[in-house]
PyMOL commands that place a pseudoatom at each C-alpha (Angstrom):
pseudoatom trace, name=CA, resn=MET, resi=1, chain=A, elem=C, hetatm=0, pos=[75.158, 14.756, -53.885]
pseudoatom trace, name=CA, resn=ASP, resi=2, chain=A, elem=C, hetatm=0, pos=[77.139, 17.774, -55.110]
pseudoatom trace, name=CA, resn=VAL, resi=3, chain=A, elem=C, hetatm=0, pos=[80.667, 17.766, -56.526]
pseudoatom trace, name=CA, resn=ASN, resi=4, chain=A, elem=C, hetatm=0, pos=[82.308, 18.818, -53.249]
pseudoatom trace, name=CA, resn=GLU, resi=5, chain=A, elem=C, hetatm=0, pos=[80.610, 15.930, -51.460]
pseudoatom trace, name=CA, resn=GLU, resi=6, chain=A, elem=C, hetatm=0, pos=[81.693, 13.507, -54.200]
pseudoatom trace, name=CA, resn=ILE, resi=7, chain=A, elem=C, hetatm=0, pos=[85.307, 14.663, -53.879]
pseudoatom trace, name=CA, resn=VAL, resi=8, chain=A, elem=C, hetatm=0, pos=[85.277, 14.313, -50.083]
pseudoatom trace, name=CA, resn=ARG, resi=9, chain=A, elem=C, hetatm=0, pos=[83.623, 10.896, -50.449]
pseudoatom trace, name=CA, resn=ALA, resi=10, chain=A, elem=C, hetatm=0, pos=[86.420, 9.782, -52.818]
pseudoatom trace, name=CA, resn=TRP, resi=11, chain=A, elem=C, hetatm=0, pos=[89.023, 11.116, -50.345]
pseudoatom trace, name=CA, resn=LEU, resi=12, chain=A, elem=C, hetatm=0, pos=[87.457, 9.192, -47.464]
pseudoatom trace, name=CA, resn=GLN, resi=13, chain=A, elem=C, hetatm=0, pos=[87.277, 6.042, -49.581]
pseudoatom trace, name=CA, resn=GLU, resi=14, chain=A, elem=C, hetatm=0, pos=[90.971, 6.446, -50.446]
pseudoatom trace, name=CA, resn=GLN, resi=15, chain=A, elem=C, hetatm=0, pos=[91.604, 6.379, -46.677]
pseudoatom trace, name=CA, resn=GLY, resi=16, chain=A, elem=C, hetatm=0, pos=[89.727, 3.099, -46.322]
pseudoatom trace, name=CA, resn=PHE, resi=17, chain=A, elem=C, hetatm=0, pos=[86.346, 4.389, -45.167]
pseudoatom trace, name=CA, resn=LEU, resi=18, chain=A, elem=C, hetatm=0, pos=[83.034, 2.902, -46.253]
pseudoatom trace, name=CA, resn=VAL, resi=19, chain=A, elem=C, hetatm=0, pos=[80.883, 5.966, -46.889]
pseudoatom trace, name=CA, resn=ARG, resi=20, chain=A, elem=C, hetatm=0, pos=[77.176, 6.702, -46.749]
pseudoatom trace, name=CA, resn=GLY, resi=21, chain=A, elem=C, hetatm=0, pos=[75.770, 10.018, -47.886]
pseudoatom trace, name=CA, resn=ARG, resi=22, chain=A, elem=C, hetatm=0, pos=[72.999, 12.242, -46.573]
pseudoatom trace, name=CA, resn=LEU, resi=23, chain=A, elem=C, hetatm=0, pos=[71.836, 11.280, -43.117]
pseudoatom trace, name=CA, resn=LYS, resi=24, chain=A, elem=C, hetatm=0, pos=[68.680, 13.356, -42.803]
pseudoatom trace, name=CA, resn=TYR, resi=25, chain=A, elem=C, hetatm=0, pos=[67.339, 14.622, -39.484]
pseudoatom trace, name=CA, resn=LEU, resi=26, chain=A, elem=C, hetatm=0, pos=[64.564, 16.920, -38.319]
pseudoatom trace, name=CA, resn=VAL, resi=27, chain=A, elem=C, hetatm=0, pos=[65.440, 20.279, -36.805]
pseudoatom trace, name=CA, resn=LYS, resi=28, chain=A, elem=C, hetatm=0, pos=[62.859, 21.636, -34.384]
pseudoatom trace, name=CA, resn=GLY, resi=29, chain=A, elem=C, hetatm=0, pos=[62.832, 25.243, -33.348]
pseudoatom trace, name=CA, resn=LYS, resi=30, chain=A, elem=C, hetatm=0, pos=[61.979, 28.683, -34.613]
pseudoatom trace, name=CA, resn=ARG, resi=31, chain=A, elem=C, hetatm=0, pos=[60.305, 28.802, -37.991]
pseudoatom trace, name=CA, resn=ARG, resi=32, chain=A, elem=C, hetatm=0, pos=[63.446, 29.965, -39.855]
pseudoatom trace, name=CA, resn=SER, resi=33, chain=A, elem=C, hetatm=0, pos=[65.679, 27.265, -38.442]
pseudoatom trace, name=CA, resn=SER, resi=34, chain=A, elem=C, hetatm=0, pos=[63.222, 24.371, -38.357]
pseudoatom trace, name=CA, resn=GLY, resi=35, chain=A, elem=C, hetatm=0, pos=[62.787, 21.729, -41.016]
pseudoatom trace, name=CA, resn=TRP, resi=36, chain=A, elem=C, hetatm=0, pos=[64.970, 19.008, -42.463]
pseudoatom trace, name=CA, resn=SER, resi=37, chain=A, elem=C, hetatm=0, pos=[68.733, 19.093, -42.500]
pseudoatom trace, name=CA, resn=ASP, resi=38, chain=A, elem=C, hetatm=0, pos=[71.415, 16.464, -43.068]
pseudoatom trace, name=CA, resn=VAL, resi=39, chain=A, elem=C, hetatm=0, pos=[74.867, 15.237, -42.221]
pseudoatom trace, name=CA, resn=ASP, resi=40, chain=A, elem=C, hetatm=0, pos=[76.675, 15.121, -45.569]
pseudoatom trace, name=CA, resn=LEU, resi=41, chain=A, elem=C, hetatm=0, pos=[78.689, 11.933, -45.086]
pseudoatom trace, name=CA, resn=ILE, resi=42, chain=A, elem=C, hetatm=0, pos=[79.061, 9.133, -42.547]
pseudoatom trace, name=CA, resn=GLY, resi=43, chain=A, elem=C, hetatm=0, pos=[82.176, 6.998, -42.754]
pseudoatom trace, name=CA, resn=TYR, resi=44, chain=A, elem=C, hetatm=0, pos=[83.301, 3.769, -41.128]
pseudoatom trace, name=CA, resn=ARG, resi=45, chain=A, elem=C, hetatm=0, pos=[86.800, 2.320, -41.404]
pseudoatom trace, name=CA, resn=LEU, resi=46, chain=A, elem=C, hetatm=0, pos=[86.964, -1.384, -40.637]
pseudoatom trace, name=CA, resn=ARG, resi=47, chain=A, elem=C, hetatm=0, pos=[90.672, -1.650, -39.792]
pseudoatom trace, name=CA, resn=ASP, resi=48, chain=A, elem=C, hetatm=0, pos=[90.449, 0.633, -36.744]
pseudoatom trace, name=CA, resn=ARG, resi=49, chain=A, elem=C, hetatm=0, pos=[86.651, 0.647, -36.294]
pseudoatom trace, name=CA, resn=LYS, resi=50, chain=A, elem=C, hetatm=0, pos=[86.541, 4.398, -36.659]
pseudoatom trace, name=CA, resn=PHE, resi=51, chain=A, elem=C, hetatm=0, pos=[83.281, 6.255, -37.287]
pseudoatom trace, name=CA, resn=VAL, resi=52, chain=A, elem=C, hetatm=0, pos=[83.268, 9.784, -38.698]
pseudoatom trace, name=CA, resn=ALA, resi=53, chain=A, elem=C, hetatm=0, pos=[80.442, 12.186, -39.452]
pseudoatom trace, name=CA, resn=VAL, resi=54, chain=A, elem=C, hetatm=0, pos=[81.436, 14.823, -42.006]
pseudoatom trace, name=CA, resn=ASP, resi=55, chain=A, elem=C, hetatm=0, pos=[79.820, 18.110, -42.883]
pseudoatom trace, name=CA, resn=ILE, resi=56, chain=A, elem=C, hetatm=0, pos=[81.062, 19.871, -45.981]
pseudoatom trace, name=CA, resn=ALA, resi=57, chain=A, elem=C, hetatm=0, pos=[80.835, 23.634, -45.745]
pseudoatom trace, name=CA, resn=ALA, resi=58, chain=A, elem=C, hetatm=0, pos=[82.924, 24.189, -48.853]
pseudoatom trace, name=CA, resn=TRP, resi=59, chain=A, elem=C, hetatm=0, pos=[79.847, 25.882, -50.381]
pseudoatom trace, name=CA, resn=MET, resi=60, chain=A, elem=C, hetatm=0, pos=[81.356, 29.006, -48.897]
pseudoatom trace, name=CA, resn=THR, resi=61, chain=A, elem=C, hetatm=0, pos=[83.927, 29.886, -51.520]
pseudoatom trace, name=CA, resn=GLU, resi=62, chain=A, elem=C, hetatm=0, pos=[85.291, 32.878, -49.687]
pseudoatom trace, name=CA, resn=THR, resi=63, chain=A, elem=C, hetatm=0, pos=[87.866, 32.812, -46.921]
pseudoatom trace, name=CA, resn=ILE, resi=64, chain=A, elem=C, hetatm=0, pos=[86.361, 32.184, -43.499]
pseudoatom trace, name=CA, resn=THR, resi=65, chain=A, elem=C, hetatm=0, pos=[87.131, 34.985, -41.068]
pseudoatom trace, name=CA, resn=LEU, resi=66, chain=A, elem=C, hetatm=0, pos=[86.144, 35.728, -37.487]
pseudoatom trace, name=CA, resn=SER, resi=67, chain=A, elem=C, hetatm=0, pos=[83.345, 37.939, -38.792]
pseudoatom trace, name=CA, resn=HIS, resi=68, chain=A, elem=C, hetatm=0, pos=[81.758, 34.830, -40.359]
pseudoatom trace, name=CA, resn=LEU, resi=69, chain=A, elem=C, hetatm=0, pos=[81.784, 33.097, -36.987]
pseudoatom trace, name=CA, resn=LYS, resi=70, chain=A, elem=C, hetatm=0, pos=[80.147, 36.147, -35.392]
pseudoatom trace, name=CA, resn=ASP, resi=71, chain=A, elem=C, hetatm=0, pos=[77.298, 36.168, -37.929]
pseudoatom trace, name=CA, resn=PRO, resi=72, chain=A, elem=C, hetatm=0, pos=[74.627, 33.901, -36.346]
pseudoatom trace, name=CA, resn=SER, resi=73, chain=A, elem=C, hetatm=0, pos=[73.224, 32.593, -39.645]
pseudoatom trace, name=CA, resn=ILE, resi=74, chain=A, elem=C, hetatm=0, pos=[76.655, 31.696, -41.095]
pseudoatom trace, name=CA, resn=ARG, resi=75, chain=A, elem=C, hetatm=0, pos=[77.817, 30.247, -37.770]
pseudoatom trace, name=CA, resn=HIS, resi=76, chain=A, elem=C, hetatm=0, pos=[74.676, 28.091, -37.623]
pseudoatom trace, name=CA, resn=ARG, resi=77, chain=A, elem=C, hetatm=0, pos=[75.280, 26.778, -41.162]
pseudoatom trace, name=CA, resn=LEU, resi=78, chain=A, elem=C, hetatm=0, pos=[78.953, 26.075, -40.467]
pseudoatom trace, name=CA, resn=LEU, resi=79, chain=A, elem=C, hetatm=0, pos=[78.310, 24.249, -37.192]
pseudoatom trace, name=CA, resn=LYS, resi=80, chain=A, elem=C, hetatm=0, pos=[74.980, 22.537, -37.869]
pseudoatom trace, name=CA, resn=ILE, resi=81, chain=A, elem=C, hetatm=0, pos=[76.665, 19.123, -37.536]
pseudoatom trace, name=CA, resn=SER, resi=82, chain=A, elem=C, hetatm=0, pos=[77.362, 19.874, -33.877]
pseudoatom trace, name=CA, resn=SER, resi=83, chain=A, elem=C, hetatm=0, pos=[73.713, 20.612, -33.068]
pseudoatom trace, name=CA, resn=GLN, resi=84, chain=A, elem=C, hetatm=0, pos=[71.815, 18.391, -30.632]
pseudoatom trace, name=CA, resn=GLU, resi=85, chain=A, elem=C, hetatm=0, pos=[69.553, 17.136, -33.411]
pseudoatom trace, name=CA, resn=ALA, resi=86, chain=A, elem=C, hetatm=0, pos=[72.479, 16.220, -35.677]
pseudoatom trace, name=CA, resn=ARG, resi=87, chain=A, elem=C, hetatm=0, pos=[74.346, 14.496, -32.861]
pseudoatom trace, name=CA, resn=LYS, resi=88, chain=A, elem=C, hetatm=0, pos=[71.240, 12.522, -31.909]
pseudoatom trace, name=CA, resn=ALA, resi=89, chain=A, elem=C, hetatm=0, pos=[70.697, 11.405, -35.526]
pseudoatom trace, name=CA, resn=ILE, resi=90, chain=A, elem=C, hetatm=0, pos=[74.355, 10.363, -35.806]
pseudoatom trace, name=CA, resn=ARG, resi=91, chain=A, elem=C, hetatm=0, pos=[74.237, 8.352, -32.557]
pseudoatom trace, name=CA, resn=GLU, resi=92, chain=A, elem=C, hetatm=0, pos=[71.019, 6.631, -33.618]
pseudoatom trace, name=CA, resn=TYR, resi=93, chain=A, elem=C, hetatm=0, pos=[72.317, 5.785, -37.082]
pseudoatom trace, name=CA, resn=LEU, resi=94, chain=A, elem=C, hetatm=0, pos=[75.631, 4.467, -35.790]
pseudoatom trace, name=CA, resn=GLY, resi=95, chain=A, elem=C, hetatm=0, pos=[74.002, 2.636, -32.875]
pseudoatom trace, name=CA, resn=VAL, resi=96, chain=A, elem=C, hetatm=0, pos=[76.243, 4.265, -30.295]
pseudoatom trace, name=CA, resn=ALA, resi=97, chain=A, elem=C, hetatm=0, pos=[75.332, 5.728, -26.930]
pseudoatom trace, name=CA, resn=HIS, resi=98, chain=A, elem=C, hetatm=0, pos=[77.830, 8.592, -26.632]
pseudoatom trace, name=CA, resn=ASP, resi=99, chain=A, elem=C, hetatm=0, pos=[79.281, 11.330, -28.821]
pseudoatom trace, name=CA, resn=ASP, resi=100, chain=A, elem=C, hetatm=0, pos=[82.836, 10.245, -27.993]
pseudoatom trace, name=CA, resn=GLN, resi=101, chain=A, elem=C, hetatm=0, pos=[82.277, 7.021, -29.949]
pseudoatom trace, name=CA, resn=TYR, resi=102, chain=A, elem=C, hetatm=0, pos=[82.652, 8.841, -33.281]
pseudoatom trace, name=CA, resn=GLU, resi=103, chain=A, elem=C, hetatm=0, pos=[84.415, 11.914, -34.640]
pseudoatom trace, name=CA, resn=VAL, resi=104, chain=A, elem=C, hetatm=0, pos=[82.845, 14.950, -36.261]
pseudoatom trace, name=CA, resn=TRP, resi=105, chain=A, elem=C, hetatm=0, pos=[84.823, 16.495, -39.125]
pseudoatom trace, name=CA, resn=LEU, resi=106, chain=A, elem=C, hetatm=0, pos=[84.103, 19.834, -40.745]
pseudoatom trace, name=CA, resn=VAL, resi=107, chain=A, elem=C, hetatm=0, pos=[85.348, 20.519, -44.273]
pseudoatom trace, name=CA, resn=VAL, resi=108, chain=A, elem=C, hetatm=0, pos=[85.616, 24.230, -45.067]
pseudoatom trace, name=CA, resn=SER, resi=109, chain=A, elem=C, hetatm=0, pos=[86.790, 26.196, -48.092]
pseudoatom trace, name=CA, resn=PHE, resi=110, chain=A, elem=C, hetatm=0, pos=[89.620, 28.395, -46.772]
pseudoatom trace, name=CA, resn=ILE, resi=111, chain=A, elem=C, hetatm=0, pos=[90.479, 29.835, -43.349]
pseudoatom trace, name=CA, resn=SER, resi=112, chain=A, elem=C, hetatm=0, pos=[91.975, 33.292, -42.998]
pseudoatom trace, name=CA, resn=LYS, resi=113, chain=A, elem=C, hetatm=0, pos=[95.726, 32.932, -42.503]
pseudoatom trace, name=CA, resn=ARG, resi=114, chain=A, elem=C, hetatm=0, pos=[95.847, 35.910, -40.156]
pseudoatom trace, name=CA, resn=GLN, resi=115, chain=A, elem=C, hetatm=0, pos=[93.000, 34.653, -37.959]
pseudoatom trace, name=CA, resn=ARG, resi=116, chain=A, elem=C, hetatm=0, pos=[93.673, 30.922, -38.354]
pseudoatom trace, name=CA, resn=ASP, resi=117, chain=A, elem=C, hetatm=0, pos=[94.511, 30.167, -34.723]
pseudoatom trace, name=CA, resn=GLU, resi=118, chain=A, elem=C, hetatm=0, pos=[91.432, 31.948, -33.340]
pseudoatom trace, name=CA, resn=ILE, resi=119, chain=A, elem=C, hetatm=0, pos=[89.101, 30.431, -35.936]
pseudoatom trace, name=CA, resn=MET, resi=120, chain=A, elem=C, hetatm=0, pos=[90.445, 26.906, -35.457]
pseudoatom trace, name=CA, resn=SER, resi=121, chain=A, elem=C, hetatm=0, pos=[90.224, 27.283, -31.675]
pseudoatom trace, name=CA, resn=ASP, resi=122, chain=A, elem=C, hetatm=0, pos=[86.564, 28.308, -31.943]
pseudoatom trace, name=CA, resn=LEU, resi=123, chain=A, elem=C, hetatm=0, pos=[85.598, 25.608, -34.477]
pseudoatom trace, name=CA, resn=LEU, resi=124, chain=A, elem=C, hetatm=0, pos=[87.404, 22.837, -32.559]
pseudoatom trace, name=CA, resn=LYS, resi=125, chain=A, elem=C, hetatm=0, pos=[85.190, 23.526, -29.541]
pseudoatom trace, name=CA, resn=HIS, resi=126, chain=A, elem=C, hetatm=0, pos=[82.352, 22.060, -31.629]
pseudoatom trace, name=CA, resn=VAL, resi=127, chain=A, elem=C, hetatm=0, pos=[83.960, 19.509, -33.949]
pseudoatom trace, name=CA, resn=ASP, resi=128, chain=A, elem=C, hetatm=0, pos=[86.882, 17.089, -33.684]
pseudoatom trace, name=CA, resn=LYS, resi=129, chain=A, elem=C, hetatm=0, pos=[88.675, 18.010, -36.894]
pseudoatom trace, name=CA, resn=VAL, resi=130, chain=A, elem=C, hetatm=0, pos=[88.616, 20.920, -39.363]
pseudoatom trace, name=CA, resn=ILE, resi=131, chain=A, elem=C, hetatm=0, pos=[89.944, 20.281, -42.859]
pseudoatom trace, name=CA, resn=GLU, resi=132, chain=A, elem=C, hetatm=0, pos=[90.359, 22.871, -45.585]
pseudoatom trace, name=CA, resn=PHE, resi=133, chain=A, elem=C, hetatm=0, pos=[89.093, 21.701, -48.974]
pseudoatom trace, name=CA, resn=PRO, resi=134, chain=A, elem=C, hetatm=0, pos=[92.392, 22.425, -50.781]
pseudoatom trace, name=CA, resn=GLU, resi=135, chain=A, elem=C, hetatm=0, pos=[94.141, 20.006, -48.393]
pseudoatom trace, name=CA, resn=ILE, resi=136, chain=A, elem=C, hetatm=0, pos=[91.743, 17.258, -49.447]
pseudoatom trace, name=CA, resn=MET, resi=137, chain=A, elem=C, hetatm=0, pos=[92.443, 18.003, -53.107]
pseudoatom trace, name=CA, resn=LYS, resi=138, chain=A, elem=C, hetatm=0, pos=[96.223, 17.983, -52.510]
pseudoatom trace, name=CA, resn=ASP, resi=139, chain=A, elem=C, hetatm=0, pos=[95.988, 14.657, -50.693]
pseudoatom trace, name=CA, resn=LEU, resi=140, chain=A, elem=C, hetatm=0, pos=[93.830, 13.133, -53.432]
pseudoatom trace, name=CA, resn=ILE, resi=141, chain=A, elem=C, hetatm=0, pos=[96.261, 14.339, -56.100]
pseudoatom trace, name=CA, resn=LYS, resi=142, chain=A, elem=C, hetatm=0, pos=[99.210, 12.859, -54.179]
pseudoatom trace, name=CA, resn=ARG, resi=143, chain=A, elem=C, hetatm=0, pos=[97.422, 9.510, -53.765]
pseudoatom trace, name=CA, resn=ILE, resi=144, chain=A, elem=C, hetatm=0, pos=[96.369, 9.389, -57.389]
pseudoatom trace, name=CA, resn=LYS, resi=145, chain=A, elem=C, hetatm=0, pos=[99.817, 10.455, -58.618]
pseudoatom trace, name=CA, resn=ARG, resi=146, chain=A, elem=C, hetatm=0, pos=[101.242, 7.419, -56.773]
pseudoatom trace, name=CA, resn=ASN, resi=147, chain=A, elem=C, hetatm=0, pos=[98.690, 5.184, -58.510]
pseudoatom trace, name=CA, resn=PRO, resi=148, chain=A, elem=C, hetatm=0, pos=[97.435, 6.847, -61.702]
pseudoatom trace, name=CA, resn=ASN, resi=149, chain=A, elem=C, hetatm=0, pos=[95.626, 3.728, -62.955]
pseudoatom trace, name=CA, resn=VAL, resi=150, chain=A, elem=C, hetatm=0, pos=[91.886, 4.061, -63.183]
pseudoatom trace, name=CA, resn=PRO, resi=151, chain=A, elem=C, hetatm=0, pos=[90.234, 2.043, -60.383]
pseudoatom trace, name=CA, resn=ARG, resi=152, chain=A, elem=C, hetatm=0, pos=[88.172, -0.948, -61.411]
pseudoatom trace, name=CA, resn=GLU, resi=153, chain=A, elem=C, hetatm=0, pos=[85.390, -0.152, -58.951]
pseudoatom trace, name=CA, resn=GLU, resi=154, chain=A, elem=C, hetatm=0, pos=[82.014, 0.576, -60.346]
pseudoatom trace, name=CA, resn=ASP, resi=155, chain=A, elem=C, hetatm=0, pos=[82.064, 4.122, -58.937]
pseudoatom trace, name=CA, resn=PRO, resi=156, chain=A, elem=C, hetatm=0, pos=[82.032, 6.277, -62.092]
pseudoatom trace, name=CA, resn=PHE, resi=157, chain=A, elem=C, hetatm=0, pos=[82.891, 9.476, -60.203]
pseudoatom trace, name=CA, resn=LYS, resi=158, chain=A, elem=C, hetatm=0, pos=[85.979, 7.923, -58.651]
pseudoatom trace, name=CA, resn=GLN, resi=159, chain=A, elem=C, hetatm=0, pos=[87.028, 6.687, -62.094]
pseudoatom trace, name=CA, resn=TYR, resi=160, chain=A, elem=C, hetatm=0, pos=[86.498, 10.190, -63.479]
pseudoatom trace, name=CA, resn=VAL, resi=161, chain=A, elem=C, hetatm=0, pos=[88.613, 11.819, -60.726]
pseudoatom trace, name=CA, resn=HIS, resi=162, chain=A, elem=C, hetatm=0, pos=[91.415, 9.309, -61.302]
pseudoatom trace, name=CA, resn=SER, resi=163, chain=A, elem=C, hetatm=0, pos=[91.287, 9.887, -65.075]
pseudoatom trace, name=CA, resn=CYS, resi=164, chain=A, elem=C, hetatm=0, pos=[91.386, 13.693, -64.724]
pseudoatom trace, name=CA, resn=TYR, resi=165, chain=A, elem=C, hetatm=0, pos=[94.343, 13.663, -62.370]
pseudoatom trace, name=CA, resn=ALA, resi=166, chain=A, elem=C, hetatm=0, pos=[96.176, 11.019, -64.380]
pseudoatom trace, name=CA, resn=ALA, resi=167, chain=A, elem=C, hetatm=0, pos=[95.768, 13.187, -67.504]
pseudoatom trace, name=CA, resn=TYR, resi=168, chain=A, elem=C, hetatm=0, pos=[96.847, 16.288, -65.617]
pseudoatom trace, name=CA, resn=PHE, resi=169, chain=A, elem=C, hetatm=0, pos=[100.049, 14.712, -64.336]
pseudoatom trace, name=CA, resn=LYS, resi=170, chain=A, elem=C, hetatm=0, pos=[100.807, 13.134, -67.687]
pseudoatom trace, name=CA, resn=PHE, resi=171, chain=A, elem=C, hetatm=0, pos=[100.808, 16.539, -69.387]
pseudoatom trace, name=CA, resn=SER, resi=172, chain=A, elem=C, hetatm=0, pos=[101.999, 18.809, -66.573]
pseudoatom trace, name=CA, resn=TYR, resi=173, chain=A, elem=C, hetatm=0, pos=[105.726, 18.126, -66.840]
for i in range(1, 173): cmd.bond("trace and resi %d" % i, "trace and resi %d" % (i + 1))
show_as sticks, trace
zoom trace
């Protein structure tokens, strides 16, 4: 699991989700697009029985523009979680019959401010929620600032994130 996935996992856990990483599925098709792929994270929150499937496209460090959505290879990588194969794997893993029994979230790096409405409109035809990575970081910082104590869980990454932000806020005044 890469750093972006670990950060999003910590963010989901802060919201009360139990999180599983890397749900692999087989993609059939043309030689270039066939092979194995995965859904980055699957989350379940007990209090409201909410399932989410999350794909993290924050690998793209540049600002997403309409030209990215028009490029078939980039569009495919951004929206792979909405493919028939991904949806089938999610339904099977969650034990649900229909796609409306879970939400699909897409985490992206940045969205062009000038083209934001058009890009969001296009992406939201395929996923239920689009979240920019900086928003996740801001939310994590806010949550950790409220409770800067290192968690006692055995998750070393979560402890590390808490420690970094606690140190940052201690010395940023």
